[in-house]
C-alpha positions in Angstrom: 76.4 132.5 20.4 77.2 129.2 18.7 77.2 127.4 22.0 73.9 129.0 23.0 72.4 128.0 19.7 73.5 124.4 20.1 72.1 124.4 23.7 68.9 126.0 22.5 68.4 123.4 19.8 68.9 120.5 22.3 66.4 122.0 24.7 63.8 122.8 22.0 64.0 119.3 20.7 62.6 118.2 24.1 59.9 120.8 24.5 56.3 119.5 24.3 53.0 121.5 24.4 49.7 119.9 25.3 46.6 120.7 23.2 43.0 121.1 24.4 40.4 119.0 22.8 37.9 121.8 23.1 40.0 124.0 20.8 38.9 121.9 17.8 35.2 122.4 18.4 32.9 125.4 17.6 33.2 128.1 20.2 32.7 131.8 20.6 31.6 134.5 23.0 28.5 134.8 25.2 26.9 136.5 22.2 27.5 133.9 19.4 29.1 130.6 18.6 30.1 130.3 15.0 30.1 127.0 13.2 32.9 125.9 10.8 32.7 123.2 8.1 34.5 120.0 9.1 34.4 120.6 12.9 34.7 117.3 14.9 31.5 115.6 15.9 33.0 113.5 18.7 36.2 113.1 20.8 37.7 110.7 18.3 37.6 113.3 15.6 38.9 116.0 18.0 42.0 113.7 18.7 42.5 113.2 15.0 42.6 117.0 14.4 44.9 117.5 17.3 47.2 114.9 15.9 47.6 117.0 12.8 49.2 119.7 14.9 51.7 117.3 16.3 52.3 115.8 12.8 53.4 119.1 11.5 55.1 120.7 14.6 56.5 117.6 16.3 55.9 119.4 19.6 52.3 118.6 20.6 52.1 114.9 21.5 49.3 115.1 24.2 45.6 116.0 24.1 43.7 117.2 27.1 40.2 116.0 27.7 37.3 117.9 29.2 34.6 115.9 30.9 31.6 115.8 30.1 32.4 117.5 26.8 34.5 114.4 25.8 32.3 111.7 27.1 32.7 108.3 25.3 31.5 104.8 26.1 35.0 103.3 26.0 38.0 105.5 27.1 40.4 102.6 26.4 39.3 102.8 22.8 39.8 106.6 22.8 43.3 106.2 24.2 44.1 103.5 21.6 42.8 105.8 18.8 45.1 108.5 20.1 48.0 106.1 20.0 47.2 105.2 16.4 47.2 108.9 15.6 50.6 109.3 17.2 49.5 111.2 20.4 48.5 110.4 23.9 45.8 111.6 26.3 47.1 114.3 28.6 45.3 116.1 31.5 41.7 115.4 32.3 39.7 118.6 33.0 36.6 118.6 35.2 33.5 120.6 34.4 31.3 121.8 37.3 30.0 125.0 35.7 27.4 124.0 33.1 24.9 122.0 35.2 22.0 124.0 36.6 22.8 122.6 40.1 26.0 124.7 40.1 24.2 128.0 39.8 25.5 129.0 43.3 28.7 127.1 43.0 30.1 123.5 43.0 32.6 122.6 45.7 31.8 125.9 47.5 28.0 125.6 47.2 26.0 126.1 50.5 24.0 122.9 49.6 25.8 119.8 50.8 24.1 117.6 48.2 25.5 119.7 45.4 29.0 119.8 46.9 28.8 116.0 47.1 27.7 115.9 43.4 30.7 118.0 42.5 33.1 115.7 44.4 31.6 112.7 42.7 32.2 114.3 39.3 35.8 114.7 40.0 36.1 111.2 41.2 34.6 110.1 37.9 37.2 112.2 36.1 39.9 110.3 38.0 38.4 107.1 36.7 38.7 108.5 33.2 42.4 109.1 34.0 42.9 105.5 34.9 41.3 104.3 31.7 43.4 106.7 29.5 46.7 106.7 31.3 46.4 110.3 32.3 48.2 111.5 35.5 46.9 115.1 35.8 43.5 116.1 37.1 43.0 119.8 36.2 40.4 121.8 38.1 39.0 125.2 37.3 36.0 126.3 39.3 33.5 129.0 38.2 32.4 129.3 41.9 31.9 132.8 43.1 29.4 135.5 44.2 27.6 138.2 42.4 26.7 140.3 45.4 28.1 141.2 48.9 26.3 139.2 51.5 25.2 136.6 49.0 27.2 133.9 51.0 29.9 133.8 53.6 33.3 134.2 52.0 35.2 132.3 54.7 32.7 129.5 54.8 33.0 129.0 51.1 36.8 128.6 51.5 36.2 126.0 54.2 33.9 124.1 51.9 36.4 124.3 49.1 39.1 123.0 51.2 37.0 120.1 52.4 35.9 119.2 48.8 39.4 119.4 47.4 40.6 117.1 50.2 38.0 114.5 49.2 39.1 114.7 45.6 42.8 114.6 46.4 42.2 111.5 48.5 40.8 109.8 45.5 43.9 110.2 43.4 46.2 107.3 42.7 49.8 107.5 43.8 51.1 108.6 40.4 48.4 111.3 39.9 48.5 115.0 40.5 45.8 117.6 41.2 46.3 120.9 39.4 44.3 123.8 40.6 43.7 126.8 38.3 42.7 130.3 39.3 40.9 133.1 37.5 40.7 136.8 38.5 37.1 137.2 37.6 34.2 135.7 35.5 31.6 134.4 35.6 31.1 135.8 39.1 31.1 139.6 39.3 31.8 140.3 43.0 34.0 137.6 44.4 35.7 134.5 42.8 36.5 131.6 45.1 39.8 130.9 43.5 40.8 134.3 42.1 44.6 134.3 42.3 47.7 132.2 42.6 48.0 132.8 46.3 44.6 131.2 47.0 45.4 128.3 44.7 48.8 127.8 46.4 47.3 127.9 49.9 44.9 125.1 49.0 47.6 123.1 47.3 50.0 123.4 50.2 47.2 122.1 52.5 46.4 119.2 50.2 49.9 117.7 49.8 52.9 117.4 47.6 50.9 116.1 44.6 48.8 119.3 44.4 50.1 122.2 42.3 49.0 125.5 40.8 47.9 126.0 37.1 48.8 129.4 35.8 46.7 130.6 32.9 48.3 133.6 31.2 44.9 135.2 30.5 43.6 135.0 34.1 45.2 138.1 35.7 44.3 141.7 36.3 45.6 144.1 33.7 49.2 145.0 34.4 50.0 142.0 36.6 53.6 141.0 36.4 53.0 137.4 35.5 56.7 136.4 35.3 56.9 137.4 39.0 54.1 135.0 39.8 56.0 132.3 37.7 59.1 132.9 39.7 57.3 132.6 43.1 55.6 129.4 42.2 58.8 127.9 40.9 60.5 128.9 44.2 57.8 127.1 46.0 58.0 124.1 43.8 54.3 124.3 43.1 54.0 125.4 39.4 52.3 122.4 38.0 51.1 123.6 34.6 50.7 126.5 32.2 47.6 127.3 30.2 48.9 129.4 27.4 46.6 131.8 25.6 46.3 135.6 25.1 43.8 138.4 25.8 43.5 142.1 25.3 40.7 143.1 27.7 38.8 140.2 29.2 38.3 136.6 28.2 41.4 134.6 27.3 41.0 132.6 24.2 43.3 134.2 21.6 46.3 132.5 20.2 49.4 132.6 22.4 51.4 135.8 22.1 48.8 137.7 20.2 48.4 140.5 22.7 51.9 140.8 24.1 54.7 138.6 22.7 57.3 140.4 24.9 55.4 139.3 27.9 55.4 135.7 26.7 59.2 136.0 26.2 59.6 137.4 29.8 57.6 134.5 31.2 59.6 131.9 29.2 62.8 133.6 30.3 61.9 132.9 34.0 61.0 129.4 33.0 64.3 128.8 31.2 66.3 130.4 33.9 64.9 127.9 36.4 65.3 124.9 34.0 61.5 124.5 34.1 61.3 124.2 30.3 62.7 120.6 30.5 60.3 117.6 30.8 62.1 116.6 34.0 60.8 119.8 35.7 57.2 118.4 36.0 55.7 121.6 34.6 53.2 120.7 32.0 52.9 123.3 29.2 49.4 123.4 27.7 47.3 125.6 25.4 43.8 126.7 26.6 42.0 128.5 23.9 38.7 128.3 22.0 38.8 129.6 18.4 35.9 131.8 17.5 36.5 133.2 14.0 39.8 131.6 13.1 40.2 128.0 11.8 40.9 125.5 14.6 43.9 123.5 13.5 45.9 126.4 12.0 45.2 128.4 15.2 46.7 125.7 17.3 49.7 125.3 15.0 50.3 129.1 15.3 50.1 129.0 19.1 52.6 126.1 19.3 55.0 128.0 17.0 54.6 131.1 19.1 55.5 129.3 22.3 58.5 127.7 20.6 59.7 131.1 19.4 59.4 132.6 22.8 61.2 129.7 24.3 64.0 129.8 21.7 64.6 133.5 22.4 64.7 132.8 26.2 67.2 130.0 25.6 69.4 132.5 23.7 69.7 134.8 26.7 73.4 135.0 27.7 72.9 134.0 31.3 76.6 134.6 32.3 76.6 138.1 30.8 73.2 138.8 32.4 74.4 137.6 35.9 77.6 139.7 35.6 75.6 142.8 34.7 73.1 142.2 37.5 75.9 141.7 40.1 77.8 144.8 39.0 74.6 146.9 39.1 74.7 147.6 35.3 71.0 148.3 35.0 71.0 149.1 31.2 73.5 146.4 30.4 71.3 143.7 32.1 68.3 144.9 30.3 70.2 145.0 27.0 71.2 141.3 27.4 67.5 140.4 27.6 66.6 142.7 24.7 69.3 141.3 22.5 67.8 137.8 22.9 64.3 139.0 22.4 65.2 140.9 19.2 66.8 137.8 17.7 65.0 136.2 14.8 64.7 132.6 15.8 62.5 131.4 13.0 65.5 130.0 11.0 66.8 128.2 14.1 63.4 126.5 14.6 63.1 125.7 10.9 66.6 124.0 11.1 65.5 122.0 14.2 62.3 120.8 12.4 64.2 119.9 9.3 66.7 117.8 11.4 63.7 116.0 12.8 62.2 115.2 9.5 59.4 117.8 9.9 58.4 120.7 7.6 60.4 123.9 8.1 57.1 125.9 8.1 54.4 123.8 9.8 51.7 126.3 9.1 52.3 126.4 5.4 52.9 122.6 5.2 49.5 121.9 6.9 47.7 124.4 4.5 49.2 122.5 1.6 47.7 119.1 2.7 44.1 120.0 1.9 43.1 118.4 5.2 40.5 121.1 6.0 38.8 120.7 2.7 38.8 117.0 3.1 37.2 116.9 6.6 34.6 119.6 5.5 33.6 117.2 2.7 33.7 114.0 4.9 32.1 115.2 8.1 28.6 115.5 7.0 25.7 114.8 9.4 25.8 114.5 13.1 26.2 117.3 15.6 29.4 119.4 15.6 31.3 119.6 18.9 30.7 122.8 20.6 30.6 124.3 24.1 28.8 121.8 26.3 29.3 118.9 23.9 
């Protein structure tokens, strides 16, 4: 176990988790968006709040942007501000689901003018990437149908393929296209990118720099997500994770809230393939909007939960597991996994943070800074960032 502990510490020291800018604004459900004192009023303040998470965990050095929620006049200035705060700009997320033109879809819309508008938006996002140093364009589409017969299912896939090809052609040589999927919502009958297979088919058609984004909350109940992870890793097309948690629908709870054992099983597949290392090209991100909980502490808790699941996965005795699997020792193999899952890794992670000059308990350390009280007092006036801003 000593060797596994040392290996785990070395690997955990390299782990990074990207934060979503939108997690620091006001958000909620379709029924209500609650406001919180001190919420950022612009992307610069969002980046400053995200930097607090990295300052206390040491594991969150990048911030994803969402366009047009994070529109600024000078993206070079925003990138410089991020650098001053000790972080960088990560993936750029497109938004083609809040404009009235997209009522019947964006890249899949039957209207050629609207499809062209959606493509142009993605090309504008690529320009933001150039200005900020981002290399990942992340696409989630709300495109879908509410009723059978509303549109032609196959024709929509053809339009989607055509639009994605135009966007892909606009990428620079060092950029990637990451295509997310979602089982349902907001469409009720059919979603145009509902599952990993659909996303993968489009990515394979596009080229080597197109990969699938797996959002842990975007699956039907009971889906074996770790199986999906294993398949995408086999295909070399797992580009990114969006970590969050859900109980029924929606997907904006902190990571591991609903099923921490599932999170461990997912990370066990990741670790088993070496995909937890930065060299794997898999980008680990959070995607969540905090409704009733405070924003920065929620992100800190999510980062810590991912770290704990990763640490447990790194403590799986792979040699013993392989031996049990090869010999057909069903319960023995399961026991190896359960031994790792039941290990308390909080002390190991605290030791790692201390060795890096970080607080042993990031959550408590942040609470002690008084940062939330300070920004509540300072951020008076202006419009708080929220959905659509």
